[in-house]
MITOR-704792 format. One record per residue (C-alpha): residue in one letter; residue number from 0; x, y, z. Coordinates in steps of 0.001 Angstrom, whole numbers, plus 500000, padded with zeros to 6 digits. Layout:
N
code / pos / X / Y / Z
a / NUM / X / Y / Z;
...
***
This chain:
50
code / pos / X / Y / Z
m / 0 / 972824 / 705129 / 171344;
n / 1 / 972761 / 708911 / 171433;
y / 2 / 971013 / 708880 / 168046;
l / 3 / 967969 / 707095 / 169500;
q / 4 / 967698 / 709586 / 172347;
t / 5 / 967554 / 712527 / 169945;
l / 6 / 964517 / 711083 / 168162;
s / 7 / 960999 / 711999 / 169159;
p / 8 / 959175 / 709563 / 171467;
i / 9 / 956855 / 708491 / 168641;
n / 10 / 959810 / 707566 / 166431;
q / 11 / 961450 / 705737 / 169335;
l / 12 / 958259 / 703731 / 169780;
v / 13 / 958109 / 702893 / 166068;
i / 14 / 961722 / 701702 / 166100;
l / 15 / 961100 / 699606 / 169227;
v / 16 / 958009 / 697944 / 167739;
a / 17 / 959851 / 697251 / 164472;
f / 18 / 962782 / 695703 / 166360;
i / 19 / 960484 / 693474 / 168426;
g / 20 / 958668 / 692474 / 165229;
l / 21 / 961935 / 691479 / 163599;
l / 22 / 962927 / 689393 / 166612;
f / 23 / 959525 / 687692 / 166597;
g / 24 / 959857 / 687017 / 162867;
f / 25 / 963252 / 685393 / 163347;
l / 26 / 961827 / 683270 / 166178;
v / 27 / 958930 / 682083 / 164021;
v / 28 / 961247 / 681215 / 161123;
y / 29 / 963629 / 679378 / 163467;
l / 30 / 960848 / 677369 / 165103;
d / 31 / 959240 / 676618 / 161743;
n / 32 / 962500 / 675185 / 160405;
s / 33 / 963258 / 673237 / 163591;
k / 34 / 962601 / 669508 / 163448;
d / 35 / 962189 / 669173 / 167235;
y / 36 / 959437 / 671778 / 167548;
e / 37 / 956196 / 671508 / 165638;
l / 38 / 954942 / 675049 / 165194;
k / 39 / 951721 / 673961 / 163553;
r / 40 / 950048 / 670912 / 162156;
d / 41 / 952018 / 670229 / 159025;
w / 42 / 949349 / 669968 / 156365;
r / 43 / 951771 / 670762 / 153554;
n / 44 / 953258 / 667276 / 153216;
k / 45 / 949971 / 665391 / 153239;
v / 46 / 948057 / 664364 / 150149;
s / 47 / 944454 / 665519 / 150231;
k / 48 / 941853 / 662779 / 149894;
k / 49 / 938928 / 663496 / 147617;
***
């Protein structure tokens, strides 16, 4: 933890934003693969009518 305190505040902010982005990415992937939670309308499995 001492390593993060020696960084400049801008670098600390960049690391924090990247960490939050990674957590959000994992959440989106988890919810997308979950069968109980529909993250979006699933248009991928439907055949388009012409």
